[in-house]
PDB file as gemmi writes it, atoms N, CA and C in Angstrom:
CRYST1    1.000    1.000    1.000  90.00  90.00  90.00 P 1                      
ATOM      1  N   MET A   1     144.742 105.598  88.384  1.00  0.00           N  
ATOM      2  CA  MET A   1     143.674 105.276  89.312  1.00  0.00           C  
ATOM      3  C   MET A   1     142.368 105.826  88.721  1.00  0.00           C  
ATOM      4  N   SER A   2     141.360 104.998  88.674  1.00  0.00           N  
ATOM      5  CA  SER A   2     140.082 105.423  88.095  1.00  0.00           C  
ATOM      6  C   SER A   2     139.266 106.231  89.103  1.00  0.00           C  
ATOM      7  N   ASP A   3     138.367 107.057  88.568  1.00  0.00           N  
ATOM      8  CA  ASP A   3     137.486 107.852  89.430  1.00  0.00           C  
ATOM      9  C   ASP A   3     136.659 106.956  90.336  1.00  0.00           C  
ATOM     10  N   GLU A   4     136.174 105.842  89.803  1.00  0.00           N  
ATOM     11  CA  GLU A   4     135.347 104.931  90.607  1.00  0.00           C  
ATOM     12  C   GLU A   4     136.146 104.327  91.759  1.00  0.00           C  
ATOM     13  N   SER A   5     137.403 104.005  91.502  1.00  0.00           N  
ATOM     14  CA  SER A   5     138.257 103.445  92.543  1.00  0.00           C  
ATOM     15  C   SER A   5     138.512 104.478  93.638  1.00  0.00           C  
ATOM     16  N   ILE A   6     138.795 105.712  93.232  1.00  0.00           N  
ATOM     17  CA  ILE A   6     139.021 106.781  94.207  1.00  0.00           C  
ATOM     18  C   ILE A   6     137.756 107.048  95.002  1.00  0.00           C  
ATOM     19  N   ARG A   7     136.607 107.088  94.326  1.00  0.00           N  
ATOM     20  CA  ARG A   7     135.329 107.307  95.005  1.00  0.00           C  
ATOM     21  C   ARG A   7     135.085 106.216  96.044  1.00  0.00           C  
ATOM     22  N   ALA A   8     135.321 104.973  95.674  1.00  0.00           N  
ATOM     23  CA  ALA A   8     135.110 103.857  96.601  1.00  0.00           C  
ATOM     24  C   ALA A   8     136.052 103.955  97.798  1.00  0.00           C  
ATOM     25  N   GLN A   9     137.297 104.362  97.558  1.00  0.00           N  
ATOM     26  CA  GLN A   9     138.261 104.511  98.646  1.00  0.00           C  
ATOM     27  C   GLN A   9     137.855 105.643  99.591  1.00  0.00           C  
ATOM     28  N   ILE A  10     137.358 106.747  99.031  1.00  0.00           N  
ATOM     29  CA  ILE A  10     136.900 107.874  99.861  1.00  0.00           C  
ATOM     30  C   ILE A  10     135.746 107.422 100.749  1.00  0.00           C  
ATOM     31  N   GLU A  11     134.781 106.747 100.153  1.00  0.00           N  
ATOM     32  CA  GLU A  11     133.622 106.292 100.924  1.00  0.00           C  
ATOM     33  C   GLU A  11     134.026 105.264 101.973  1.00  0.00           C  
ATOM     34  N   ALA A  12     134.985 104.391 101.655  1.00  0.00           N  
ATOM     35  CA  ALA A  12     135.462 103.404 102.636  1.00  0.00           C  
ATOM     36  C   ALA A  12     136.158 104.103 103.804  1.00  0.00           C  
ATOM     37  N   ALA A  13     136.992 105.091 103.491  1.00  0.00           N  
ATOM     38  CA  ALA A  13     137.703 105.814 104.556  1.00  0.00           C  
ATOM     39  C   ALA A  13     136.727 106.568 105.448  1.00  0.00           C  
ATOM     40  N   LEU A  14     135.737 107.224 104.846  1.00  0.00           N  
ATOM     41  CA  LEU A  14     134.788 108.019 105.628  1.00  0.00           C  
ATOM     42  C   LEU A  14     133.772 107.160 106.375  1.00  0.00           C  
ATOM     43  N   SER A  15     133.602 105.917 105.972  1.00  0.00           N  
ATOM     44  CA  SER A  15     132.666 105.046 106.684  1.00  0.00           C  
ATOM     45  C   SER A  15     133.358 104.234 107.777  1.00  0.00           C  
ATOM     46  N   HIS A  16     134.671 104.333 107.867  1.00  0.00           N  
ATOM     47  CA  HIS A  16     135.433 103.610 108.891  1.00  0.00           C  
ATOM     48  C   HIS A  16     135.121 104.201 110.271  1.00  0.00           C  
ATOM     49  N   PRO A  17     135.074 103.373 111.313  1.00  0.00           N  
ATOM     50  CA  PRO A  17     134.794 103.879 112.669  1.00  0.00           C  
ATOM     51  C   PRO A  17     135.725 105.008 113.115  1.00  0.00           C  
ATOM     52  N   GLU A  18     136.974 105.026 112.655  1.00  0.00           N  
ATOM     53  CA  GLU A  18     137.900 106.103 113.022  1.00  0.00           C  
ATOM     54  C   GLU A  18     137.488 107.447 112.418  1.00  0.00           C  
ATOM     55  N   ALA A  19     136.591 107.423 111.452  1.00  0.00           N  
ATOM     56  CA  ALA A  19     136.152 108.656 110.787  1.00  0.00           C  
ATOM     57  C   ALA A  19     134.788 109.108 111.288  1.00  0.00           C  
ATOM     58  N   GLU A  20     134.374 108.609 112.432  1.00  0.00           N  
ATOM     59  CA  GLU A  20     133.053 108.924 112.988  1.00  0.00           C  
ATOM     60  C   GLU A  20     132.800 110.431 113.067  1.00  0.00           C  
ATOM     61  N   ASP A  21     133.827 111.199 113.393  1.00  0.00           N  
ATOM     62  CA  ASP A  21     133.691 112.653 113.500  1.00  0.00           C  
ATOM     63  C   ASP A  21     134.127 113.368 112.231  1.00  0.00           C  
ATOM     64  N   GLY A  22     134.335 112.620 111.147  1.00  0.00           N  
ATOM     65  CA  GLY A  22     134.769 113.193 109.890  1.00  0.00           C  
ATOM     66  C   GLY A  22     136.277 113.176 109.760  1.00  0.00           C  
ATOM     67  N   LEU A  23     136.755 113.533 108.569  1.00  0.00           N  
ATOM     68  CA  LEU A  23     138.189 113.549 108.301  1.00  0.00           C  
ATOM     69  C   LEU A  23     138.577 114.814 107.553  1.00  0.00           C  
ATOM     70  N   TYR A  24     139.714 115.368 107.924  1.00  0.00           N  
ATOM     71  CA  TYR A  24     140.327 116.430 107.128  1.00  0.00           C  
ATOM     72  C   TYR A  24     140.883 115.789 105.853  1.00  0.00           C  
ATOM     73  N   PHE A  25     141.097 116.594 104.827  1.00  0.00           N  
ATOM     74  CA  PHE A  25     141.646 116.075 103.575  1.00  0.00           C  
ATOM     75  C   PHE A  25     142.940 115.304 103.827  1.00  0.00           C  
ATOM     76  N   ASN A  26     143.846 115.880 104.618  1.00  0.00           N  
ATOM     77  CA  ASN A  26     145.129 115.207 104.870  1.00  0.00           C  
ATOM     78  C   ASN A  26     144.950 113.847 105.525  1.00  0.00           C  
ATOM     79  N   ASN A  27     143.885 113.686 106.320  1.00  0.00           N  
ATOM     80  CA  ASN A  27     143.632 112.386 106.948  1.00  0.00           C  
ATOM     81  C   ASN A  27     143.143 111.353 105.937  1.00  0.00           C  
ATOM     82  N   LEU A  28     142.670 111.810 104.787  1.00  0.00           N  
ATOM     83  CA  LEU A  28     142.273 110.875 103.734  1.00  0.00           C  
ATOM     84  C   LEU A  28     143.488 110.316 103.005  1.00  0.00           C  
ATOM     85  N   ILE A  29     144.505 111.134 102.843  1.00  0.00           N  
ATOM     86  CA  ILE A  29     145.648 110.719 102.027  1.00  0.00           C  
ATOM     87  C   ILE A  29     146.852 110.257 102.845  1.00  0.00           C  
ATOM     88  N   VAL A  30     146.830 110.501 104.161  1.00  0.00           N  
ATOM     89  CA  VAL A  30     147.913 110.048 105.043  1.00  0.00           C  
ATOM     90  C   VAL A  30     147.285 109.283 106.200  1.00  0.00           C  
ATOM     91  N   VAL A  31     147.719 108.052 106.375  1.00  0.00           N  
ATOM     92  CA  VAL A  31     147.242 107.232 107.489  1.00  0.00           C  
ATOM     93  C   VAL A  31     148.455 106.844 108.313  1.00  0.00           C  
ATOM     94  N   HIS A  32     148.431 107.211 109.576  1.00  0.00           N  
ATOM     95  CA  HIS A  32     149.540 106.895 110.482  1.00  0.00           C  
ATOM     96  C   HIS A  32     149.488 105.421 110.856  1.00  0.00           C  
ATOM     97  N   GLU A  33     150.623 104.866 111.246  1.00  0.00           N  
ATOM     98  CA  GLU A  33     150.694 103.420 111.467  1.00  0.00           C  
ATOM     99  C   GLU A  33     149.747 102.921 112.563  1.00  0.00           C  
ATOM    100  N   GLU A  34     149.373 103.766 113.513  1.00  0.00           N  
ATOM    101  CA  GLU A  34     148.448 103.317 114.567  1.00  0.00           C  
ATOM    102  C   GLU A  34     146.985 103.371 114.112  1.00  0.00           C  
ATOM    103  N   GLU A  35     146.726 103.959 112.957  1.00  0.00           N  
ATOM    104  CA  GLU A  35     145.360 104.060 112.434  1.00  0.00           C  
ATOM    105  C   GLU A  35     145.070 102.874 111.519  1.00  0.00           C  
ATOM    106  N   GLU A  36     143.817 102.472 111.482  1.00  0.00           N  
ATOM    107  CA  GLU A  36     143.442 101.282 110.723  1.00  0.00           C  
ATOM    108  C   GLU A  36     142.610 101.577 109.482  1.00  0.00           C  
ATOM    109  N   ARG A  37     142.149 102.815 109.328  1.00  0.00           N  
ATOM    110  CA  ARG A  37     141.278 103.104 108.187  1.00  0.00           C  
ATOM    111  C   ARG A  37     142.075 103.055 106.889  1.00  0.00           C  
ATOM    112  N   PRO A  38     141.392 102.790 105.780  1.00  0.00           N  
ATOM    113  CA  PRO A  38     142.097 102.715 104.490  1.00  0.00           C  
ATOM    114  C   PRO A  38     142.535 104.095 104.000  1.00  0.00           C  
ATOM    115  N   ILE A  39     143.606 104.113 103.242  1.00  0.00           N  
ATOM    116  CA  ILE A  39     144.120 105.333 102.642  1.00  0.00           C  
ATOM    117  C   ILE A  39     143.429 105.541 101.289  1.00  0.00           C  
ATOM    118  N   VAL A  40     143.341 106.774 100.871  1.00  0.00           N  
ATOM    119  CA  VAL A  40     142.794 107.090  99.547  1.00  0.00           C  
ATOM    120  C   VAL A  40     143.988 107.355  98.639  1.00  0.00           C  
ATOM    121  N   GLU A  41     144.091 106.574  97.571  1.00  0.00           N  
ATOM    122  CA  GLU A  41     145.197 106.714  96.633  1.00  0.00           C  
ATOM    123  C   GLU A  41     144.742 107.492  95.413  1.00  0.00           C  
ATOM    124  N   GLY A  42     145.645 108.262  94.853  1.00  0.00           N  
ATOM    125  CA  GLY A  42     145.356 109.067  93.679  1.00  0.00           C  
ATOM    126  C   GLY A  42     145.990 110.426  93.857  1.00  0.00           C  
ATOM    127  N   SER A  43     145.954 111.230  92.814  1.00  0.00           N  
ATOM    128  CA  SER A  43     146.539 112.566  92.926  1.00  0.00           C  
ATOM    129  C   SER A  43     145.633 113.438  93.788  1.00  0.00           C  
ATOM    130  N   GLU A  44     146.218 114.414  94.457  1.00  0.00           N  
ATOM    131  CA  GLU A  44     145.429 115.323  95.295  1.00  0.00           C  
ATOM    132  C   GLU A  44     144.357 116.022  94.465  1.00  0.00           C  
ATOM    133  N   VAL A  45     144.700 116.392  93.239  1.00  0.00           N  
ATOM    134  CA  VAL A  45     143.742 117.071  92.357  1.00  0.00           C  
ATOM    135  C   VAL A  45     142.541 116.168  92.073  1.00  0.00           C  
ATOM    136  N   ASP A  46     142.803 114.902  91.752  1.00  0.00           N  
ATOM    137  CA  ASP A  46     141.711 113.965  91.466  1.00  0.00           C  
ATOM    138  C   ASP A  46     140.862 113.701  92.706  1.00  0.00           C  
ATOM    139  N   ILE A  47     141.507 113.531  93.853  1.00  0.00           N  
ATOM    140  CA  ILE A  47     140.768 113.264  95.089  1.00  0.00           C  
ATOM    141  C   ILE A  47     139.877 114.454  95.435  1.00  0.00           C  
ATOM    142  N   LEU A  48     140.419 115.656  95.340  1.00  0.00           N  
ATOM    143  CA  LEU A  48     139.610 116.856  95.629  1.00  0.00           C  
ATOM    144  C   LEU A  48     138.450 116.992  94.649  1.00  0.00           C  
ATOM    145  N   ARG A  49     138.697 116.708  93.377  1.00  0.00           N  
ATOM    146  CA  ARG A  49     137.636 116.792  92.365  1.00  0.00           C  
ATOM    147  C   ARG A  49     136.515 115.795  92.676  1.00  0.00           C  
ATOM    148  N   ILE A  50     136.877 114.606  93.052  1.00  0.00           N  
ATOM    149  CA  ILE A  50     135.873 113.579  93.347  1.00  0.00           C  
ATOM    150  C   ILE A  50     135.165 113.890  94.660  1.00  0.00           C  
ATOM    151  N   LEU A  51     135.881 114.414  95.648  1.00  0.00           N  
ATOM    152  CA  LEU A  51     135.230 114.854  96.889  1.00  0.00           C  
ATOM    153  C   LEU A  51     134.157 115.893  96.585  1.00  0.00           C  
ATOM    154  N   GLU A  52     134.489 116.872  95.765  1.00  0.00           N  
ATOM    155  CA  GLU A  52     133.522 117.920  95.413  1.00  0.00           C  
ATOM    156  C   GLU A  52     132.316 117.340  94.679  1.00  0.00           C  
ATOM    157  N   ALA A  53     132.560 116.374  93.803  1.00  0.00           N  
ATOM    158  CA  ALA A  53     131.448 115.728  93.093  1.00  0.00           C  
ATOM    159  C   ALA A  53     130.550 114.986  94.077  1.00  0.00           C  
ATOM    160  N   LEU A  54     131.145 114.328  95.062  1.00  0.00           N  
ATOM    161  CA  LEU A  54     130.357 113.612  96.074  1.00  0.00           C  
ATOM    162  C   LEU A  54     129.576 114.579  96.955  1.00  0.00           C  
ATOM    163  N   VAL A  55     130.150 115.753  97.224  1.00  0.00           N  
ATOM    164  CA  VAL A  55     129.437 116.786  97.983  1.00  0.00           C  
ATOM    165  C   VAL A  55     128.229 117.252  97.179  1.00  0.00           C  
ATOM    166  N   GLN A  56     128.423 117.514  95.899  1.00  0.00           N  
ATOM    167  CA  GLN A  56     127.332 117.987  95.043  1.00  0.00           C  
ATOM    168  C   GLN A  56     126.228 116.946  94.917  1.00  0.00           C  
ATOM    169  N   ARG A  57     126.597 115.659  94.941  1.00  0.00           N  
ATOM    170  CA  ARG A  57     125.593 114.589  94.841  1.00  0.00           C  
ATOM    171  C   ARG A  57     124.949 114.271  96.190  1.00  0.00           C  
ATOM    172  N   GLY A  58     125.405 114.935  97.253  1.00  0.00           N  
ATOM    173  CA  GLY A  58     124.811 114.724  98.566  1.00  0.00           C  
ATOM    174  C   GLY A  58     125.314 113.495  99.297  1.00  0.00           C  
ATOM    175  N   ARG A  59     126.401 112.877  98.825  1.00  0.00           N  
ATOM    176  CA  ARG A  59     126.950 111.684  99.475  1.00  0.00           C  
ATOM    177  C   ARG A  59     127.875 112.057 100.638  1.00  0.00           C  
ATOM    178  N   ILE A  60     128.455 113.284 100.558  1.00  0.00           N  
ATOM    179  CA  ILE A  60     129.379 113.764 101.577  1.00  0.00           C  
ATOM    180  C   ILE A  60     128.960 115.170 101.979  1.00  0.00           C  
ATOM    181  N   SER A  61     129.061 115.454 103.278  1.00  0.00           N  
ATOM    182  CA  SER A  61     128.838 116.818 103.747  1.00  0.00           C  
ATOM    183  C   SER A  61     130.175 117.401 104.181  1.00  0.00           C  
ATOM    184  N   VAL A  62     130.243 118.725 104.220  1.00  0.00           N  
ATOM    185  CA  VAL A  62     131.486 119.417 104.562  1.00  0.00           C  
ATOM    186  C   VAL A  62     131.209 120.396 105.681  1.00  0.00           C  
ATOM    187  N   GLU A  63     132.125 120.437 106.622  1.00  0.00           N  
ATOM    188  CA  GLU A  63     132.060 121.375 107.745  1.00  0.00           C  
ATOM    189  C   GLU A  63     133.355 122.186 107.715  1.00  0.00           C  
ATOM    190  N   GLY A  64     133.276 123.485 107.850  1.00  0.00           N  
ATOM    191  CA  GLY A  64     134.465 124.332 107.847  1.00  0.00           C  
ATOM    192  C   GLY A  64     134.826 124.804 106.454  1.00  0.00           C  
ATOM    193  N   GLU A  65     135.964 125.501 106.376  1.00  0.00           N  
ATOM    194  CA  GLU A  65     136.410 126.074 105.113  1.00  0.00           C  
ATOM    195  C   GLU A  65     137.904 125.880 104.934  1.00  0.00           C  
ATOM    196  N   GLY A  66     138.353 125.975 103.692  1.00  0.00           N  
ATOM    197  CA  GLY A  66     139.779 125.912 103.374  1.00  0.00           C  
ATOM    198  C   GLY A  66     140.438 124.655 103.911  1.00  0.00           C  
ATOM    199  N   ASP A  67     141.599 124.829 104.521  1.00  0.00           N  
ATOM    200  CA  ASP A  67     142.347 123.694 105.074  1.00  0.00           C  
ATOM    201  C   ASP A  67     141.649 123.068 106.273  1.00  0.00           C  
ATOM    202  N   GLN A  68     140.655 123.754 106.813  1.00  0.00           N  
ATOM    203  CA  GLN A  68     139.946 123.261 107.992  1.00  0.00           C  
ATOM    204  C   GLN A  68     138.660 122.515 107.632  1.00  0.00           C  
ATOM    205  N   ARG A  69     138.480 122.207 106.356  1.00  0.00           N  
ATOM    206  CA  ARG A  69     137.278 121.474 105.936  1.00  0.00           C  
ATOM    207  C   ARG A  69     137.322 120.048 106.475  1.00  0.00           C  
ATOM    208  N   ILE A  70     136.210 119.620 107.035  1.00  0.00           N  
ATOM    209  CA  ILE A  70     136.072 118.252 107.535  1.00  0.00           C  
ATOM    210  C   ILE A  70     134.993 117.574 106.706  1.00  0.00           C  
ATOM    211  N   TYR A  71     135.322 116.425 106.152  1.00  0.00           N  
ATOM    212  CA  TYR A  71     134.398 115.674 105.293  1.00  0.00           C  
ATOM    213  C   TYR A  71     133.715 114.585 106.104  1.00  0.00           C  
ATOM    214  N   HIS A  72     132.402 114.467 105.912  1.00  0.00           N  
ATOM    215  CA  HIS A  72     131.584 113.450 106.581  1.00  0.00           C  
ATOM    216  C   HIS A  72     130.795 112.685 105.531  1.00  0.00           C  
ATOM    217  N   LEU A  73     130.708 111.383 105.699  1.00  0.00           N  
ATOM    218  CA  LEU A  73     129.861 110.590 104.837  1.00  0.00           C  
ATOM    219  C   LEU A  73     128.424 110.788 105.291  1.00  0.00           C  
ATOM    220  N   VAL A  74     127.530 111.087 104.363  1.00  0.00           N  
ATOM    221  CA  VAL A  74     126.114 111.255 104.678  1.00  0.00           C  
ATOM    222  C   VAL A  74     125.509 109.859 104.780  1.00  0.00           C  
ATOM    223  N   ARG A  75     124.884 109.603 105.902  1.00  0.00           N  
ATOM    224  CA  ARG A  75     124.311 108.241 106.128  1.00  0.00           C  
ATOM    225  C   ARG A  75     122.814 108.272 106.029  1.00  0.00           C  
TER     226      ARG A  75                                                      
END                                                                             
């Protein structure tokens, strides 16, 4: 999976109406059958690395720390 593909999937998941209040990391990689937002595919290491790059570029904001971090798409 390419970095660009993972980045696009992250942005699609965070821009989905179900992500209005942000998403925990686990909500990016696991989507329950009643949820409609897209899943982010790739290794956890790659997804976390790209999330951090998007945070540094100002595309995503983060609330909380550790396992309680919530990612929001900056609009």
